[in-house]
N, C-alpha and C positions, 0 to 999 in steps of 0.2 A: 460594485456599482449595479450589476443586473440585478444581484440579490437583495439588497436594499430596494432597490426600485420595486420589485416584486413584493417586498414586505410592507411598504408603505401603500401600494394599492391594493394590497390583501387587508390591511387595516381599515384604510377607509370605506373598502367595501362591508367589511365587518360593523364598522359604526352606521351605515346608510342601514343596514340590515335590522340592527339593533334598535335604532332609534325609531323605525318607520314599525318594526313589529311591537314593541313596549307602547309606541304611541296608539297604536291598534288595541292593544290590550286595555290599555286604559280607557279608551272610548268604548270598548265592549264592555268592560265593568261598569262604569256609569250607567250606559243603556240599559244593563241587566238590573241595576238597582233603581232606576228610575221607571222604565218601560216594562217591566215584568212584573205579574201578581205574585203574591207571598207563596203561592202554593209552588209556582214554577222555579221560584227562586230558592226555593227549599231543596226541590228535586234536582236542579242543577249543583247546588252545594252538596247535595248526597252523591252524585255521580262523581264529582271532584276527587274524593280520595278512592272511589273505585278505580278511576284512570291511574292516579298515582299509584294504586297497589298493584295493577296489572302492569305498569312499568318497570316494576322492580324486578322483573324477569326479562332481562334483556337478551338479545343474541349479537354477539359482536364478530363481524364478517372483516376479514383483511380484503384490504381493496386491490383488486387486479389492475394492472396498467399494462396494456400488451399481453407479454406472456410472465411479466414480473408481478410480485406482489409486493407492495410497499408496506410501511408500517403503520400506515393509516387504519382505521378501523371505521366501519360501518355498521351502527346500531339498529338493530330491528327490535320493535317491541309491538304488542297487540293493543296499544293505546289507541292507535287510529280508530279500531273498531268503535272503542266508547264514544271517540270526538264524533265520527260518522252519525252514532245513534242519538247523540245531545243536537246535531245538527239537523238531523230529519225531525226529531219532536220538538226542539226546543228554538231553532233558526240559530241566524247567524252569531250573533252577540255571545249566545250560551257556550256554542263551540269553539270561538275564540278565546273566552274567559278559561275553559277546562283546558284546552291545549297549551296554552302560555303558562298556566301553573304546573302541568306536567313535565312541560318542557324544560323549566328551572330546575325542579325537583330531580329529574333525571339526569340530568348535567351535573347537579351537585354532588350526585352518589358518585359518579366518575371522576371529575375533575374539580378542585375545590379552587377555582380561580374565577372570581367575581366576572371580569370581564367575559369567559366563555359561557357562564351559567345565564347571563343576560342575553348574550347572543344567541343560546340555544331556546331560550323562551322566546325571543323575538322571531327567530325563524320558524317555530311551530306555529304561533300565532298566525304567521301570514300563510303558511301551508293550510292550517285550519280555515282561513277566512276565503283562500282560493276553493277549497273543496265545498264550502257552506254556499258560496256564491253560486257556484255550478249547480248544487244540488237545488236550491232556492229555484234559479234560473229554469231548469229542466223542470220543475213541478209547476211552476207558474206559467212558462210560456211554451213548454212541450206539451204538456198534459192539461193546461187549463184550470190547475188547482189555485187556490188563494196562495200557498206555500207550504213550509213546512208544518207538521201538526199532528194531531192524531187520527187515526182511523182512515189514512190515504188507501186508495185501490193497491192492491198487491202489485201490480205491473208497474204504475206508477212510480212506487218507493223504489221497487228493484233497479229500475232502469238510471232512475236519479243517483241513487247511492253507487250504482256501479260507475256510473261516470265521475260521479264525485270522488270515489275512491280512485279512478284512475288518474283524476287530475292533482289530487292531494301526493300520490306517489311521486309522480315525474315533477312536481313543484318541489319538492322535499329534495330528491335526488338531484334538480337543477341548481338549487341553493348551495347544498353541500358539494357538489362536485366544483361550481364557481369558486367558493373558498378556496378548496384544494390547489386548483389549476391557478390561481393568483397568488398563492402562498408560494407554489414553486416555479412560478414564471411559465406554464405550460398552457396549451390551448385548451380554453372552455369547451368547446364543442368535443374535443378529444375526449376530455375527462367525463362529460356527460355522457357519452356514447359508452364509455369503459364501465358506467354506472347502471346501464340499462338492464343488465342481466339480472338485477334485483326486483325489477319491476312485477314479474309474473308471481314472485315468491310472497307479494305484499296482496294481491287482489282477493285471497280468501278472506282478508279483513272485512271487506266490503257486504260478501256473503253473509257473515257472521253478524254484522251491523245490521243487516236487512232482517234476519232471522230473530233478532232479539229486539227490534221495532215491533214486531207482531207480538212476540212473547210480552212485551211491557203493556200491551192493551189489556192482559188480562191482570198480572201482579207480579212484584218483584222475584218472588219465588220463581214462577215460570221462566223468567228471564236467566235465572240461576241454573235451572235443570236444563233448557235449552242451549245458553250461551257458553255454560261451563265446559261441556263435552266438547264444544266445536273448538273455542280457544285454546283448551289443551292439546287437542288433535293437530291445531295449526302450530302450537309451540314446539310440540316434540316434532313434528314434521320438519321445521325449520332447524330444529338442534341436531337432528339427523344428518341434514344436509351440511349444516355447518362442520359437524365432525368430519365428513367426508373430504370438506375443502380444507380443512386444517390439516388431514392426513397428506394429502395431495401436496401443500405447501412445506410440509416438514420434509417430504421427499426431494422437492424441489431445492430446499434451503440446504439439504445434505449434499446434494449434486454440486451445490456452489461451492460448499466448504472442501469437499474433494478436489474440485477445480483449483480450487485456491492452492491447496497443500501440493496438488501435480505440478502447477506453476512454480512453486515454491522450489520444488527439486529441481525445476528447470533453471531456475535461478542460482542456485547453490552449486550447480555443476559448473558455472563459469565465473562466479563471484565470491568473495570472501565473507558471507553471511555468517552471523550465528543466532539462534533462536532467543539468546538472552538479549541481543541486541534488539531483533524484532519486539521483543517482549517489552523492554523498556522504551521504546519509541511509542509503542501502542500506549503506553500508560501516560506518558507524557503529552502524547498527541489529544488523546480522550481528555485529559485534565485541563489542558489550554481551551480546548473547544467547548466544553461546558460552562467555563469562564467566561467566554466570549458570547454566549448563548447559542451556540449552533446546536440544532436538532438533532434527535437520536439515530435519524438516518443519515446525517452528516457524519455523526462520531463512526458510526457502522464502517462509513467510507473511509475515513481515516484509518482504522484499523487494519482494512483490509490493504488500504495505502501503503502502510507501514511496511508490508511484508511483500506489496508487488509493484512498487512504485519503479523498480529498475529492471522490470521482466524485459523491456526492449532492449537490454543488452545481449539478448539472445542473437540480435542481427547485428552485433558489434562483432568485428575480428578478435579472434583471440591475441593476436599479437600487440593490440592496442590496449585491450583490457590488462595485459600481464605486463607492458610495459614499466619497467621501474623508474625511470626518468621521467622527464617533461614532455608531454604530446607535441608533435609538429602541428601548424595550422591546420595541415589536410587531416591529419589524425583527429584532431579536435573536431572538425567538420563531421567526420564519421561517428563521433562518440557522442554528438547533438543529437543523431536520429533516434537514439533509444529513448526520447521521451515520445516522440511521434510515432515509432514502431510498438512502443508498449500501449498506446492509447487506442492504436488499431486492433493489436491483438485482445486488449479486454473489451472494447467495444464491441466484437463480435460474441461477447458471453453476456447475458442478459442477467446482471447482478441486480438485486432489489435494493441498491443503493448507490449514488452518484460516484464512483470510482473512478471514471476516465478523466474527467477534471484535475482529480489530484495527480495521477500520473502523467498527464499532458502537461501541466503547469509546475510541477515542483522544483525546475529550474529557471523558473522567473524570477526578475529581482524587482524590489520594489521603485529601483530608479528607472525601469523599464530597458535595462541592458542585459537581460536576460534570454532564454529562448524556450522553447522554438518560436513563439509570436511576438515576442518583444512587449508583452503587456506590462503595466504599471500600476503601482499602489492598488488601489480598490478595484482595478479593473482584474487582478489576480484573484481567483477564486479562495476564499478564506482557509477551506480546508488545506489548498496548496501552499499556502503561505505560512501555514502552522507547521506542517509535515518539512518544511525547507528548513524551519528554525531548530526543531527537536531532532531530527536525522542528522543534520550536521555536529549538533551538540554531542550527540552520543557517538558518531561516528568518528569523530577527531579523538575521542577518548580511548578507543581499541586500537591495539597494535595492529599494524598492517605488515606484509612483507616488505614493504620500502620505507617505512617509516615508525618509531616508537609513537604510543599514544600520549594526547595531552594530559596534563593534570586538571583537574575540576576547575580550579580558578583561571587557567589559561584559555578552557574551553568557554567558558563565561565571557572573558575578555575579548574572545573571538567572534562571539555572536553580537556582542555588544559594538564592537568595533564595525560589524556591518549593519547594525541598525538605522533606518533611514536610508540606505543606499540599497544593500542588498536583501534585508529582512524589513518587515512591516514592523515599526517602532511598539505597535501596540503588542502583538505577537511577543516580542522580544522582552518587553516590561513584565508582561503578564507570566511569560515563562520563568523568569529569573525570580521574580518576586513568591511565587508559589513552588519554586524547586525543591525546597525542604520537603514539602508535603508530598511530592510525588516519588522523591527518593525513600520516603517513610513507606509509601504503599509498597512501592518496588522490593523492599527491604523485607516486608510483611508476607508478600507474595512469595518469596524464595521459601517460604516453608511448606508450601503446595507443589506438588508437580505442575511444570509449566509445559503448556503444550510446545512441540518439537517445529511444528509447521512444516514437516517434511525435511527439514534440515537434519539431516543425520547421517551416519556414514556410510558409504555407497556397500551394497551385497557386493561380496567377493565371489570371483568365478570358483567354478567347483574345478576339481583335478580333472575330470573328464572334459570339462569344456576347454581346458588349457592343451589339451592334446588335439585338439581340433585343428586341422592346417586349412588355410585359403584353399579353393579350388584350383587358382592358377600355381599353387605351391609357393613355398617361401625362398626368397632371395638368401644368397649366401652371403654369411657374416662371420668370417673366419675369425674377425675380432672380438666377436662377441662371446662373453664366458660361458664356458661349457660347464655342465653338471659335474662336481666333484673337482674341478680345475679352478684354484683360486688363486694362482700365480701366474705372473706372465712368462713369456718364452724367454729361451735363453738369450737371444739378441737384446730383448728388453733390459736385462739384468746387465749385461755389458755396456749397452748405452746409458745407462742410469749411472755405472761405475764411472764410464768415461766423463759424464757431465760431472761427477763429483771430483774427479782429479782435476778436470778442468778447473773447479771452482777452488780448488785448492791452490792451484798456479795463479790465480788472479791476485794482483796486488792493490787494485783499487776498483772502486765501483763501476767506474767507465769500463774498464777491463772484464769485470766480472759478468755486466749485462751482455756484452759482446760475446763472451766466451758461453753463457748459457742460452741465447738465441741461436749460436750456430751448431752448439750440441741437442738442442731441444728438437729441431726439425728430425732427427735419427730415430727420435723417441716418440712423439706425437705430430703428425702431419699437421701443416697449416702452410696457407698462402701467405699470410701476414701475421708477423707476432709484434705485438706493441707493449712495453715494458713501463709500467707507470710508477713514479715513485712520489712519496711524500716529500716535499722540500721543507727539511727542517726549521729553516729560519723564517719562512712565511707561511707555513702549512699548507701551501697549496698542491695540488697534484698534477704532475708535469709528466707528459710522456717523453722519457729520458732516451729512448732507444726503440728503434723501429728496424724490423728486416723483412724483407719480401716485398710482393706488389704492393705499390701504392704507399710504401712506408714513408716517402717525402711529404706525404699529405696529412699524416698523423703525428710526426715526429715533431716535438717541442709544445704540441697541444696542451692546453690547461683544462683540467676537468674539473669541475664543482664537486663538492662531497654530494652524492645522491643524483648526480647527472648521469643520463643514460645506464647501460647496464653495468660499464665499470665503475661509475661515482657510487651505484648503489652497492656494488660488490665491497667496496673499500668501507663504504659507510656502515654496512651490516656484517663484515666481517665473515662471509660464507659464498661459496663459489656460485655462479648461475652459468648453467650451460643449455645448448641447443634452442636458441630462440632466433629470431629475424635479426641479423647483425646491424640493421638499418635502423634499431632501436637505441644502439650505442653511439650514433654519431648526430651531429648536427645537420640542419638541412641543407647547408651549403657542401656536405660530402656525401648524401645520399645516392645522388645521382652515379657517382665514381665506384659506388660500392653495390651496386646493383646486381653485381655479379656473385656475390659471394652469398651462401646459402645457411651458414650456421656459425655460431661463434661458442667458445669455452672463455671464462674469466676466473681466475682462482687469485684468492687475496696472498699476497706475500706477508705473512705473519708467524712472528716467533713469540711463543707465550701469548701475551696480549697486546703485544707491541705491533702496532700496523706500519708496515714500510711501503704498501703501494698495491699493484695488481699486475698480472701477466694476461694479457688477451690474446687469443688465438681466433683469426679468421680463415675460413676454408670456403673455397668455391667449388671444390669436388665433394665432399663428404656431406651427406643429409644429417648427420649429426654425430657427435662425438661420444663413443661407447662407453661403456662401463670400465673397461681396460684402460681406455684413453684417459678418462678421468683418474683412474687410480694412478696411473704413471703420470699424471701432471701433477698431483697431489705431493706424489714423493719427490719430484725434479722440483717443485715450488718450495717444500719444504728444507731441501738443500739449499736454495738460492738465498731464503730467509734466514738460514744459520750462517750463510756467508755475510750477507748485508749486517746481520746483527754484530757479527764479528768486526767488521770494518767500521759499524758506527760506534762500536766499545773502543775502538783503538784511537788512543789520544796521539799516537805517535804518527809521523809519516808512515806510508804504506811500506817502506822499506826497513823500518825500524826495529830491527832485532827481535828483542823477547816477544813483543807483541804478534811479529810475523809467526812466531813459533807457536804461538797461543792459538792463532787462527788455523794455522795448519794443521794443528794436533787435533782441533776441534772438528774441521772438516774431514780429516782423515778417518777420525772415528764415527762421523755421520756416514762416510762412504762405506766402511767396513761393515755398519749395521745395516745399509742398504743391500750390499751384496751377498750377507749373509740370510737375510730376511727374505729376499727374493729368489734366491737359488735353491731354496729348500722347500 
């Protein structure tokens, strides 16, 4: 909404300047044709191509706004000297006529857009009119001359041209700075002040005009001899200054790029981001932005936003970022902070493009139900709306620790479903319509080395660094694996064998899980052990047995696939150890489990068949060591073998041959464990 209002005001301003300037130029051309003599007309027409020729050697300066440099450029030419010369000799109408033509041709060489060309012509006509009016007023009312003309006193013309040149410079800067301020929705006064650094650079053009005025009293050759070297000196002086500015800008932009890469490393340390994901999102976002009419500076902001929009996650606790299951209400409140924190972090860096709105608002929703500010529809910055769509599309297609990636069609369906509620419908439709083009661009760029954005493997510690101990010394950890020692102690071997024998004697699932939890505590310490099994008839995951403190609170609890740590382990078929136990529990149980410090969850799996999971909670341990985890793997493997045998048995538990088969298989497993671990 704000951006569209700024565009409307900017367009209105351009229209007013264009109409006023072009109207003034037409009036000047008519007056030149009617009120000037033939010789004067021919001289003005002869000086017009000279002005156009001089304008073919411009100097382009990037515009500074505070300590930043934007993509906007300010163009300096020496044409102002020719316009002032024409104003001093032939007056108001001649100066406006020459300036209007040069403004159009100079703009045409840079931008082939008729509206911009005519605006430039009108602006230069107004600037020349202001300068010529001041020059005429100073000569007539300040020194008592009739007005511009030939052979005026040197002091009169020097003062008049100097003041006219000053006005010409400031009017030009004011008109241009106003346009840019309105275009970006900024303060006109602030922009104008930021342009004033350029004024002293243009003053020598007035001096050149004065000297050429007196040279022209002799002949055109004298003008060339005197004016040529002066104009060349001014041109090369400005070019040298411009090159120095460009070098400083290059250093600043390099610092910005390095800042982005440094921040990217910080993000990568806490979140699962790949440089391929960043690159794809960049291409998607830039493509959609161009189709929707975003400026180059907004596209640059989107590219940086593709990498840095989640920088605020640095302020989010690790246990929330790494939680496999759903977040609680309190945890989600902490997660929301990452948008505000990211905007605050990046707001301290003077980026040359508006990245802060992208970062702050990329979780706003089209229906106003997003965060952090609850913006809705066009009130959300367009860049943030674009990033929300393309980042979601690409992120859901990548595999994550807690889920498998979606197919292309499913991802399209997901963002289509959110169109009009979560996402801007125009952004969604544009993205989907042009998705094949973006994918073709991504495929083409795969042949070229892509930037890593600092997302790369961390450097490993040297051997010398590994030998350094903390000043307070190291805590004893007798359970930690020692160099050269790869097997548990004899007591652990005996405990595993005892567990295997207990599994052999079990005749039912209930008997097996009870025997397992009884024997497991002698092998791996815990304060609560919960065994979750998949119910074959329904496919639900249910805690069928629990032993230890708070056992009655978790027994019988149903766990959805992917819910909490246990649900994640069952869904992904791999263990998960040493995280906050509260991440495994529903909000109603968190308070009762505040005493627990760590957990370990292992899938009960035989071949590729998942039977459930064993979850250990500990209030005493800081973490489950590598030895603990290895012993748990062996113990759970024995249980998986027993459960598999019971599941395969079609006969009742005391059914003869099947029991012999179960017993033999478990005895073999126990023998293997005893043999492997004892040697």
